[in-house]
N, C-alpha and C positions, 0 to 999 in steps of 0.2 A: 594783408593779403591783397593780391591783385585779381582782377577779373579779366574776362576775354577782351573787354573793351580797352584794356591797358596793353594788350599784346599786339605785336605786328602780324596779325593774322592775315592770310591771303584775302584779298578783297572779295573774291567770289565765295568765301566761306563765312563772311560776316552775316550774322543773323540765322545761320543754319543750325539745325538741331541734329543730334545723333540719330541715325536710323535705328529702328527696332520696334517690333510688335510688342505689346504688353507681355511681361512675364510675371504672372500673378499666381499665387498659391490658392487655387480654387478647385473644387471637386471635379469639374468637367472642363477640360482644356481642349478646345476644338478650333484654335485660331491660327496655327502656323503649319498646317498640313503635315504634322509629324505622324509617324506610325505609332499607334497607341500600344502596340505589343512589343515589349522588350525582347531581346534575344533569349532563347531558352536557357535554363540553368547550365546545361552541359556546354553550350556554346560560350556562355559567360566564363565558365571555368577555363575553357581553352584560351579565351582572350586573356584572362588573368595570367595564365601560365606563359603566354607569349610575351606579355609585358614584363613578367619576372625575368624571362630569358633576355629580353632587350635591356633590362636594367643592368645586366652584367657588363654592358659596354657603354653605359650612359656617360662615362668619362670621355668617350670619343664621339665625334660628330656622326650623325646618321648618314646613310648612303644618300648623297645629295641628288642622285639620279633616280632613286627609288626603283631600281631596276627590277627586282623580284616582284614588287607590287605592280608595276606596269605590265610585266609578263602575265601576271594573274588577271589583270583587267582585260588585256587583249584576249586571253582565253575565254573570259566570260562573255565578251562582246561577239566573238567569232568573226564572221565575214573575212576570214583570212588575215586579220590584223596581227601585227607584231608589235613588240614593245617600243620600237623606235617611232611608231605612229600613235602612241598613247602618251598623254601628259597628265600628271596628277598634281593636285594642289590642295591647299587648306580650304576645302569647300568649293562649290562651283562659283562662289563669290570671287575667290582668288583666280580661278580659271578665267573669268570674264575680265578681271583686272589685268592679268597677263596679256590677254588678247588685245585689249585697248591700249595698254602700254606699248605693245609691239607694233600695232597697226593703226592706232589712233594718234592722239597727241595734238599739239598746237597746229592750227591751220587745217585740221582734218575733222571729218564728221562721222558719227555713228547714227544710223537710221534704224528706227523700230516703229511698231504699229500699236496704237493705243485703243482700248486700255490694255496694259500689260504689266509686267513685273515692276514693282515700285523701286527696286534698287538700281535699275538701268541708268536713270539720270545721275545717280551718285557715282557709279563706275565712270561715267563720262566726265563728270565734274572733277573727280579725283585724278584723272589722267589728262586733264586739260583738253578734252575732246569735245567738240561742239555736238550737242545732243539734239537730234531732229526727229520729230514724230509725225506720223500721218495716221488719221483715224482708220480703223478697220471698217468693214461693211457693217450695216445696221445689225446684222445677226452675229457680229463679232468674228466673222470668217475672213480669210484672205484668199486672193487669187493672183495669178501671175501678172495680169495687166495692171492691177493696183500697185503691186510691189515694183514692177519695172518702171511704171510711170513715176513713182516716187524716187527711184534710183536715178532716173534721167534728170529729174528736176533738182535733186539735192547733191548728187555725185558724192556719196559717202565712200569711205574706204572699208567700213564694216557695216554689215546689215544683220540685225538681230531678229530672228524669227522664232517665236516661242510656240512649241507644240508638244503636248497640250499647253494651251496658253494659261498663264496665271494672271488674272483671277477668273477668267471665263470658262476654262476647261475645254475650249474649242480647239480643233486640230487643223493642220495644214497638210493637204494631200501631197504624196510624193511627186506627182506630176508638176505641182507648183514649184517645188524645190528644183526639179529637173529643168524647167523652163527658165527660172530665175538664174540659176547657176550658169546656164548656157548663154546667157545674154548680159553678163556683167563680169567685170574684173575685180569687183569687191570681194572681200572675205565674207562669205555667207555663213552665219552661225545658226544652226538648228539647236535651240536650247530645249533639250529633251529631259528636263529634270523629273518629269512625271511619266515618262514613256512606258515604264513597266506596268502602269495602270491602264494603259490604252490598248484598244484592240486594233489600232491602225499600224501600218508598217512604219519602221524607223527609217530616218534619212540615212542610216548606215548603209542601206541598200544602194545608195548612190555614191558612196565615199570613194570608190575607185574610178568612177566616171568623171568626177568634178574635183580637181586638185585644190580648189580654194574653198571647198565645203568643209566646215567644222561641225562635229556633233558633240555637244556638251551634255554631260550627265552628272548625277550626284548619287552618293550612297546614303544620303540623309533620309530619304523617304522610303523607298521600297525595301531597303536593307535595314531599316530601323537603326541607323547609325548617325543620327543628327548630332549627337554629342561627340562622335569620332572625327567630324569635320574632314570629309574626303570628297572632293569633286574631281572630275577628270574629263578629258576630251579625246576624241579620235579624229585624226586628220592626216594629211600628208606629212612625212617626216620633216620637211622644210618648215612647216608651221610649228611643229613641236620644237625645232631648233630655235625658232624666233622666240618662243616662250622661255626657253632655257636661257636666252640672252638676258631677259629682263627679270627673271626670278631672283628672289633674294637667296643668298647662300643657305643651304640646309633648311629650306622652307617647310619640309615635312618631317616632323619629329619621328624618332625611332618607334615611339609608342603608337602613333597614328598608323604608320606603315604596318606594324605588327598586327594591330587590331583589324585593320581593313583586310589584310591577307586571310585572317581567320574567317571573317565574314564571307569573303569570296569563296573560301573552301566549303562553306555551308550555304551556298547560294540557293540551292533547291529548297532547303528547309525554311530559310528566311523569306524567300519570295512566295512561299505558300500562303502567307498572310495577305499578299497582294490581292488575291482573288476574293478573300473575305472582305477586305476593305472596299474594293471596287463594288461588290454586291451591296455593301452597306450604303455607299454613296448613292448608287442608282436607286436603291430602295427608299432612301430618304427623299430623293427627288420625286419619285412616284407618289409618296405620301404628300409632299408639298403641293404638287399639281392637284391632287385630289382634294386638297383643302384650300384651294383658291389662290395659291401663290404663283407668281411668274417664276419660271425656272429656265435657266440657260443650259442647253444640252452640254454635258461635260464628259470628258474622257479621262478625268483625273480622279484623285482621291479627295476631291472637295466639290462642293456644290454652291452655286450662286443663286440665291432666292430673293424675291421682292414681291411687289414693290411696296416699300414702306414710306409713308409720307414724311416720317421723321425717323430715319434709320438709327441715328445715334441714340434716340430715346429707347428704341427696342434693344439695341446693344447694351445699354446701361441697365435696363430692366432684367435682361438675361443675366448680366454680371451680378446684379443684386441677388439673383437666385443661385449663384455659384457656377454659372455657365459662361465660359469665355469663348466668343467667336470673333470674327474679323470684320471690321468696318472698312471695307475697301471695294474697289471696282466701280461700275457705273452707278450714278446717283440712284438712290432708292433701294439698292441691293446690299445684302450681307453675305459674306462667304462663310461656309461651314465646312470644316475638315471632317472627314469620315472618322468616327470613333468606334468604340466597342458597341455591341448591341445595347448594353445598359446605358451608355452615355447618350446614344441617339434616342433612346426611349425617354430619357430625362429631358432632352431638348424638345422633343415633340410635345410632351406634356406641358412644358413651360410655354411654348408657343401657343398652344391651345388655350391655356389659362389667360395669357396676356391679350389675346385677340380672338375672343369667342365668336364674334360676328363673322369672321372670315371662315370659320370651320363649319361645314355643313352637318 
């Protein structure tokens, strides 16, 4: 058998490890911001029927343009959008890969602001795009002067602005996007993976004003469709055409398209859980503050709490109790996804037991 050391691996991949948060079989899983509530039985039955129907033509390639799905996504987003201004892919991961393949590449830069989503550097690496970061303000917010100064210094072709930001949950006001887009020729991507959990307006409000603005979304979180792998973007039709150039043929399976369309048809029912999860996250943050933890204000379905002198030790102690959270973000903090009331109660009890001196 040979090893990686024996292979002609790209130099920039030598020593790299595959990305991935732990996938462990434990009672309480609160580490990857999933929706803990699966689709209702009636919706699952409809999804199953849609897959059975799609199976009747699995000997043929799926619609490579995903036309019906893109129409359904446009209807869901509103804002006067049409299918030609929507692109869908295998999770928002592939959406970002398409954007950087089309607008990044050798000799080009992508700019973002840390701390932020841990996959961004991998998108850049895989597309041979130089990855440049600038720190956020001390409270993890962004404003137009900070962003525009960074753009002027680094001259990126793509700017990634995450709102609500992962892992902090902080948001970027619309006026910031407006000022940035008005003062740069770069492709500005508003990564809104958690927008449905936020009370702040979406950058979609600016989509017609700024032709180089892209709004990226996912069905993994709010729609409880993480296993379905469906991400999408809204933008000018020319940006969609650029993604179509670099996409792999038939990149979205017939099954994925069928399941996602059923989920969109039941958007109201599926999104009803968003309010419950948002309340659970904000309630946990209130509990954490009341018990002596530092908490970063979040507009997402997760919370960042600290400060822990040894956060890995706390992470491991919780795991030993069957509770999986995420060791990510600023030093001394741990990220907690919103779970069911029972899961959150279990976490609170464990934190109290592990650190009784912190709890009044």
